C-alpha positions in Angstrom: 13.6 31.3 -24.0 14.2 35.0 -23.9 18.0 34.7 -23.6 20.7 32.1 -23.7 23.3 34.3 -22.1 23.3 37.6 -20.0 24.7 40.8 -21.4 27.7 40.5 -19.1 29.1 37.1 -19.8 30.1 36.8 -23.4 33.8 36.9 -24.2 36.3 35.7 -26.8 35.6 32.0 -26.0 32.1 32.5 -27.4 33.2 33.7 -30.8 31.3 31.8 -33.5 28.4 30.8 -31.3 24.8 31.6 -31.8 23.3 33.5 -28.8 20.1 35.0 -27.7 20.2 38.2 -25.6 17.5 40.4 -24.0 17.8 43.7 -22.2 17.5 47.5 -22.5 19.0 49.7 -25.2 21.8 51.7 -23.6 23.4 53.6 -26.5 22.9 53.8 -30.3 25.6 54.9 -32.8 24.0 55.0 -36.3 26.3 55.6 -39.3 23.6 54.8 -41.8 25.4 51.8 -43.4 26.3 50.4 -39.9 24.5 50.6 -36.6 26.0 49.7 -33.2 23.7 49.2 -30.2 24.7 48.7 -26.6 22.3 46.4 -24.9 22.2 46.3 -21.1 20.9 44.0 -18.3 21.7 43.6 -14.7 24.9 41.7 -15.5 26.6 44.1 -18.0 26.6 45.5 -21.5 27.1 43.8 -24.9 27.7 45.6 -28.2 25.4 44.6 -31.0 26.2 45.3 -34.7 24.0 45.7 -37.7 25.5 46.4 -41.2 24.0 46.7 -44.6 26.4 44.1 -46.1 25.4 41.3 -43.6 22.0 42.4 -42.4 18.7 42.4 -44.2 17.2 45.8 -45.1 14.2 45.1 -42.9 16.5 44.4 -40.0 18.5 47.6 -40.6 15.2 49.6 -40.7 14.1 48.1 -37.5 17.4 48.8 -35.8 17.2 52.4 -37.0 13.9 52.9 -35.1 15.4 51.8 -31.7 15.8 54.4 -29.0 17.2 54.4 -25.5 15.6 52.1 -22.9 13.7 50.0 -25.5 13.4 46.5 -24.2 14.7 44.2 -27.0 15.5 40.6 -27.7 18.1 39.6 -30.4 19.5 36.5 -31.9 22.9 36.5 -33.5 26.5 35.3 -33.9 29.3 36.3 -31.5 32.1 37.8 -33.6 35.5 39.4 -32.8 35.3 43.1 -32.2 37.6 45.2 -34.4 38.0 48.1 -31.9 38.3 46.2 -28.6 37.4 47.9 -25.3 39.6 46.7 -22.4 37.4 48.5 -19.9 34.5 46.2 -20.2 34.3 42.4 -19.7 32.6 41.9 -23.1 35.0 44.3 -24.8 36.6 41.7 -27.0 33.4 40.7 -28.9 30.2 42.0 -30.4 27.1 40.2 -31.7 26.2 40.3 -35.3 22.4 40.5 -35.1 20.3 38.2 -37.3 16.9 38.7 -35.6 15.6 41.6 -33.6 12.3 41.8 -31.6 11.2 44.9 -29.8 9.6 43.5 -26.6 8.5 46.9 -25.3 9.3 50.5 -26.5 10.1 53.3 -24.1 9.4 56.9 -23.9 12.3 59.2 -23.4 13.5 58.9 -19.8 13.5 62.0 -17.6 17.3 61.6 -17.0 20.1 59.7 -18.7 20.5 56.1 -17.5 24.3 56.4 -17.1 26.7 56.1 -14.2 27.2 59.9 -14.3 23.6 61.0 -14.8 22.1 64.4 -15.4 19.2 63.7 -13.0 19.0 65.5 -9.7 18.3 63.6 -6.5 14.6 64.6 -6.3 14.0 63.6 -9.9 15.8 60.3 -9.4 13.8 59.6 -6.3 10.5 60.2 -8.2 11.6 57.7 -10.9 13.5 55.4 -8.6 12.8 52.3 -10.8 14.8 54.0 -13.6 17.6 55.0 -11.1 18.0 51.4 -10.1 19.0 50.6 -13.7 22.1 52.7 -13.2 25.2 50.8 -12.0 25.9 53.0 -8.9 22.5 52.1 -7.5 22.2 48.6 -8.8 25.6 47.7 -7.5 24.7 49.0 -4.0 21.6 46.8 -3.9 23.6 43.8 -5.0 26.2 44.7 -2.3 23.4 44.8 0.3 22.3 41.3 -0.7 25.8 40.0 -0.3 26.1 41.4 3.2 22.8 40.0 4.2 23.8 36.5 2.9 27.1 36.7 4.9 25.2 37.7 8.0 22.8 34.7 7.6 25.6 32.3 6.9 27.7 33.4 9.9 24.8 33.4 12.4 23.4 30.1 11.1 26.8 28.4 11.5 26.9 29.7 15.1 23.6 28.0 15.9 21.2 30.9 15.6 17.6 30.3 14.3 15.9 33.0 12.2 12.4 33.6 13.6 9.9 36.1 12.2 8.1 38.3 14.8 4.8 40.2 14.4 4.6 43.6 12.7 1.2 44.5 14.2 1.9 44.9 17.9 1.0 47.1 20.9 2.1 50.7 21.3 4.4 51.4 24.3 5.3 54.8 25.8 9.1 54.3 25.8 11.4 55.3 23.0 10.5 57.2 19.8 7.0 57.8 18.5 5.2 54.8 17.1 3.6 54.5 13.8 0.0 53.4 14.6 -2.5 51.3 12.6 -6.2 51.6 13.3 -8.1 48.3 13.7 -11.3 48.1 11.7 -12.6 45.2 13.7 -11.9 46.7 17.1 -13.3 50.2 17.1 -11.2 52.8 18.8 -8.2 50.5 19.1 -4.8 50.6 17.4 -1.9 48.4 16.5 1.6 49.9 16.5 4.4 49.0 14.0 7.4 47.7 16.0 10.4 50.0 16.8 12.2 46.7 17.4 11.2 43.2 18.2 12.6 43.6 21.7 9.9 42.0 23.9 9.3 39.2 21.3 12.9 38.2 21.2 12.9 38.1 25.0 9.9 35.9 24.9 11.7 33.6 22.5 14.4 33.1 25.1 11.7 32.2 27.6 10.4 29.8 25.0 13.8 28.1 24.9 15.0 29.1 21.4 18.4 29.9 22.9 19.9 31.7 19.9 17.6 33.9 17.7 18.2 36.3 14.9 16.1 38.2 12.3 16.9 40.6 9.6 13.8 42.7 10.2 12.0 45.9 9.3 11.5 48.4 12.2 9.6 51.6 12.3 10.1 54.9 14.1 8.1 58.1 13.6 11.0 60.6 14.3 12.9 63.4 12.6 14.9 62.2 9.6 18.4 62.7 8.3 20.8 61.1 5.8 21.4 58.0 7.9 17.8 57.6 9.2 14.6 56.5 7.6 11.1 56.0 9.1 11.4 52.3 8.2 14.7 50.7 8.6 16.3 47.2 8.8 17.9 45.6 11.8 20.0 42.5 12.4 18.2 41.6 15.6 19.8 39.0 17.8 19.2 37.4 21.3 21.0 34.7 23.2 20.2 32.8 26.4 22.5 31.7 29.2 25.1 34.3 28.3 27.0 37.1 29.9 28.2 40.3 28.2 31.6 38.7 27.2 29.8 36.0 25.3 27.9 38.5 23.2 30.9 40.7 22.5 32.8 37.7 21.3 30.1 36.4 19.0 29.5 39.7 17.3 33.1 40.7 17.1 33.3 37.5 15.1 30.4 38.6 12.9 32.1 41.9 12.2 35.4 40.3 11.4 33.6 37.8 9.1 31.9 40.6 7.2 35.1 42.7 6.8 37.0 39.6 5.6 34.3 38.2 3.2 33.0 41.5 1.9 36.1 43.8 2.0 38.9 41.2 2.1 40.3 42.8 5.2 41.6 41.2 8.4 40.8 43.3 11.6 42.0 41.8 14.8 41.8 44.6 17.3 38.4 45.5 18.8 39.4 48.0 21.5 37.0 48.6 24.4 36.3 51.9 26.0 33.8 52.9 28.7 31.1 55.5 28.0 32.8 57.9 30.5 36.1 57.5 28.7 34.6 58.1 25.3 32.9 61.3 26.4 36.1 62.4 28.1 38.4 61.7 25.2 36.1 62.4 22.2 33.0 64.2 23.4 30.6 61.6 22.0 29.8 57.9 22.6 30.6 56.8 19.1 34.1 58.1 18.4 35.9 57.6 15.1 39.3 56.2 16.3 40.8 56.1 12.8 42.6 59.4 13.7 43.8 61.1 16.9 42.9 64.6 18.1 41.9 63.3 21.5 40.6 65.9 23.9 42.8 67.4 26.6 41.3 69.2 29.6 43.2 72.5 29.9 41.6 74.0 33.1 44.7 73.7 35.2 47.0 75.3 32.6 44.6 77.7 30.9 42.6 79.2 33.7 43.6 81.9 36.3 45.8 83.7 33.8 43.6 86.8 33.6 41.7 85.6 30.5 38.0 85.8 31.6 36.7 83.8 28.6 38.5 80.8 30.1 38.4 81.7 33.8 34.6 81.9 34.1 33.9 78.6 32.4 33.3 75.1 33.7 35.6 73.5 31.1 38.5 74.5 28.9 39.3 71.7 26.4 41.5 71.5 23.4 42.8 69.3 20.5 45.9 69.2 18.5 45.3 69.2 14.7 48.2 67.4 13.0 50.1 69.4 10.4 47.7 72.4 10.6 50.1 75.0 11.8 50.4 76.0 8.2 46.7 77.1 8.1 46.4 80.7 7.1 44.4 83.2 9.2 41.7 83.0 6.6 41.4 79.2 7.0 41.4 79.6 10.8 38.7 82.3 10.6 36.6 79.8 8.5 36.8 77.3 11.4 35.8 79.9 13.9 32.7 80.8 11.8 32.0 77.1 11.4 31.7 76.5 15.1 29.6 79.7 15.5 26.9 78.4 13.2 23.5 77.7 14.9 24.0 73.9 14.3 27.1 74.0 16.6 26.3 77.0 18.7 29.8 77.8 20.1 30.8 81.4 21.0 34.2 81.1 19.4 37.5 79.3 19.2 41.0 80.1 20.5 44.0 78.8 18.6 47.7 78.3 19.0 50.2 77.5 16.3 53.2 75.2 17.2 55.5 76.3 14.4 58.0 74.1 12.7 60.8 76.0 14.3 59.5 75.2 17.8 58.0 78.6 18.5 54.4 79.0 19.6 52.0 81.8 18.6 48.4 82.1 19.6 45.3 84.3 19.3 45.6 85.1 23.0 49.3 86.0 23.3 48.3 89.0 25.5 47.4 86.6 28.3 49.6 83.6 27.7 53.4 83.4 27.4 55.2 80.9 25.1 55.9 78.8 28.2 52.1 78.7 29.0 51.4 77.7 25.4 54.0 74.9 25.7 51.9 73.5 28.6 48.9 73.5 26.2 51.0 71.6 23.7 52.1 69.0 26.3 48.5 68.4 27.4 47.2 68.0 23.9 50.1 66.0 22.6 50.9 68.7 19.9 54.1 68.5 18.0 55.9 71.1 15.8 53.7 71.8 12.8 50.4 71.2 14.7 47.6 73.6 15.4 46.0 73.7 18.9 42.3 74.6 19.0 40.6 75.4 22.3 37.0 75.8 23.3 35.5 76.7 26.7 32.0 76.7 28.3 29.6 74.3 30.0 31.3 70.9 30.1 28.8 68.7 28.3 27.9 71.3 25.7 31.5 72.2 25.0 32.6 68.6 24.5 29.8 68.1 22.1 30.8 71.2 20.1 34.5 70.2 20.0 33.5 66.7 18.9 31.6 68.2 15.9 34.7 70.2 15.1 37.0 67.2 15.4 34.8 65.2 13.0 34.6 68.1 10.5 38.4 68.4 10.5 38.7 64.7 10.1 36.7 65.0 6.9 38.4 68.1 5.7 41.9 66.7 6.2 41.2 63.4 4.6 41.6 61.4 7.9 38.3 59.5 7.6 39.3 57.1 4.9 36.4 55.0 3.4 38.7 52.0 2.9 40.0 51.9 6.5 37.9 50.3 9.3 38.3 50.8 13.0 35.8 49.0 15.2 35.3 49.9 18.9 33.2 48.6 21.8 31.8 51.3 24.1 30.7 49.8 27.4 29.1 50.8 30.7 26.6 53.3 29.6 24.5 55.1 32.2 21.4 53.1 32.9 19.2 56.2 33.2 19.2 59.8 31.9 17.4 62.7 33.4 14.7 64.4 31.4 14.3 68.1 32.3 10.9 68.3 30.7 9.3 65.5 32.7 11.6 66.0 35.7 12.2 62.2 36.0 14.6 59.6 34.9 14.2 57.6 31.6 15.9 54.4 30.5 18.8 55.4 28.3 18.4 52.2 26.2 15.1 50.6 27.2 13.5 49.5 30.5 14.5 45.9 30.1 18.3 46.7 30.4 20.0 45.1 33.4 22.0 47.4 35.7 25.5 46.4 36.7 25.0 44.2 39.8 27.5 46.2 41.9 25.6 49.5 41.0 22.1 48.3 42.0 22.3 49.9 45.5 22.9 53.3 43.9 19.3 53.2 42.4 18.0 54.4 45.7 20.8 57.0 46.5 22.4 58.2 43.2 20.5 56.8 40.2 22.4 58.9 37.7 25.6 57.0 38.5 24.1 53.5 37.9 25.8 51.8 34.9 23.9 49.6 32.5 25.0 46.2 31.4 24.9 47.7 27.9 27.3 47.9 25.0 27.5 49.6 21.6 29.6 48.5 18.6 31.0 51.6 16.8 32.6 51.5 13.4 34.3 54.5 11.9 32.4 57.0 14.1 29.0 55.4 13.6 27.1 53.2 16.0 26.4 50.1 14.0 25.1 47.9 16.9 23.9 48.2 20.4 22.5 45.9 23.1 22.5 44.8 26.6 22.1 42.0 29.1 18.4 42.0 30.0 16.6 41.8 33.3 15.2 38.3 33.5 13.3 38.2 36.7 9.9 39.7 37.6 11.0 41.3 40.8 13.9 43.3 39.4 11.8 44.3 36.3 9.0 45.5 38.6 11.5 47.6 40.5 12.7 49.1 37.3 9.2 50.0 36.2 8.6 51.6 39.6 11.7 53.6 39.3 10.9 54.8 35.8 7.6 56.2 37.1 5.2 53.5 35.9 2.3 52.8 38.2 1.6 49.1 38.9 -1.4 49.3 36.7 0.5 51.0 33.8 3.3 48.4 34.0 0.8 45.6 33.9 -1.2 47.1 31.0 1.9 47.8 28.9 4.2 44.9 29.8 2.1 42.4 31.8 2.6 39.7 29.2 6.4 39.9 29.7 6.2 40.0 33.5 3.9 36.9 33.4 6.4 35.1 31.2 9.2 35.7 33.6 7.3 33.7 36.2 7.8 30.5 34.1 11.5 30.2 34.3 13.1 32.9 32.1 16.8 32.2 31.5 19.5 34.8 31.8 19.7 36.4 28.4 21.0 39.3 26.4 21.3 40.5 22.8 22.2 43.1 20.3 20.7 44.8 17.2 22.8 46.1 14.3 21.5 48.9 12.1 21.7 46.9 8.8 21.2 49.9 6.5 24.0 51.8 8.2 26.3 48.8 8.4 25.9 48.2 4.7 26.6 51.8 3.8 29.8 52.0 5.9 31.1 48.7 4.4 30.3 50.3 1.0 32.4 53.3 1.9 29.6 55.8 2.5 27.7 57.2 5.5 24.4 58.0 3.9 22.1 54.9 3.8 19.7 56.1 1.1 21.3 54.6 -2.0 21.6 51.2 -0.3 17.8 51.0 0.1 15.8 50.0 -2.9 12.9 52.5 -2.4 13.9 55.1 0.3 11.9 57.9 1.7 13.0 61.6 1.3 14.0 63.8 4.2 10.3 64.6 4.9 9.5 60.9 5.2 7.7 60.8 1.9 7.9 58.3 -0.9 7.7 60.7 -3.8 7.5 57.9 -6.3 4.2 56.5 -5.1 3.2 59.7 -3.3 2.9 58.3 0.2 1.7 59.0 2.8 -1.7 59.9 1.2 -5.2 60.7 2.3 -7.9 58.1 2.8 -11.4 58.5 1.3 -14.3 59.0 3.6 -15.5 55.4 3.3 -12.2 54.1 4.5 -12.1 56.5 7.4 -15.6 55.4 8.4 -14.7 51.7 8.3 -11.7 52.5 10.6 -14.0 54.6 12.9 -11.8 57.7 12.3 -12.8 61.3 11.7 -10.5 64.1 10.5 -10.5 67.4 12.2 -11.9 70.1 10.0 
């Protein structure tokens, strides 16, 4: 037996007991006649003590040779600690060591294994197995496990069955790029890694499984950022004999359950907003509703006043920033420079201060009277002490730019609180989006999404106005889940493929198996998929997912620890019938 107790469980009730501990050396304080060693495992830290009055000379010598990250096993007696540490669970005791065994020595780590480490991110990624020993990373992985267990508990209690679906599937032209896997036994043919188990979960509904879920790895070969990895995890779900309302209710319940069990918070309100309303009010389809600053269209009160910057644009739109009338000119100039950055691409920013004394002062006083500015304040909902910020230009682009500014200000002003949670359903997405490059419509979600029944006639006359039976669950300005009611009959699905530009042969080649299945009595069905990595990060009070993944990739999609991706040797390439271009 390597240990009788963990390094995090001993306390005053164990005083006088013989114990066996095993773990890593965290710290050493050597006074010569007395040596203290902190030993650490996943559960905590326990202080060990060796002293020349009570410990044999050989034991003292052995303890003197210890170094950080040595793996050791000790036997000893739990005694009361003279200088107690109220900040640690084991702070009332220490272990007087009677036997010490070095299970494995360690070379000096490349960074300190402490909560506040001296290791940079790149270095810690390279030695991720050492980084995991640190509490900030270890605790995030434990937290991820707890969330996963609560998801499984909730869905299982609701009658869902967890079913594994294949990882080696067929490549499809829709969505992001696939990761492909060459087949050794089928020359010139390739598998693809799934971007989602979409078609398989629909086939499970045809198979009568009724309620399916899976916490599953998915793969997308796309550009990366802090909240995106080439391989990621979804909570994938599908239900038969349901309408949209059934799905919203079940997964509101899941979100409430997680917030209560994981965060100890009761959240009753799940407001609903159409896609059109979200774009109108916030400039994006995943708004953070923890704070205000809703958009106000200012065309009717800001145009035709002789200010060409506004008069010649499609849209003039503004927000009221609470309490920001106190911003200095330097602070406002900083905002103007921020929106001019290439990442935002705005031409500038017009401002108006609603002073505490009720007066209004703007950067365009030459064109607008104080009475005009009061109209701006009325439209944006500004009060005394607020700052009105206005942008103008092409409607879609300008809303996107103002949305980025709104989120930036939300962070800068401390309005996006990590311990506050505001879920929101966004409904009625467009079924289709126009692609300028290919000059045709593409499915905004995927080609299996059902259109709203009342909008089906518009497919022939005004396809851009057709709404999808689709929904996203947004939490704190992040999309954490999205899904739809699916098309479940062959005729409608064939029409959708036709409309999306698939020939009959292409549709049959890519999705013939699904179309065939629909002929055998497919039930009405729909589902949703949660981005599990993102959900865990948000519940953990962060927006970057990387630390909540045991072995993440960097921003270039590389695993710098194992140095992947890597080249194959010529023999492997030959077996796979592949040749590299020289």
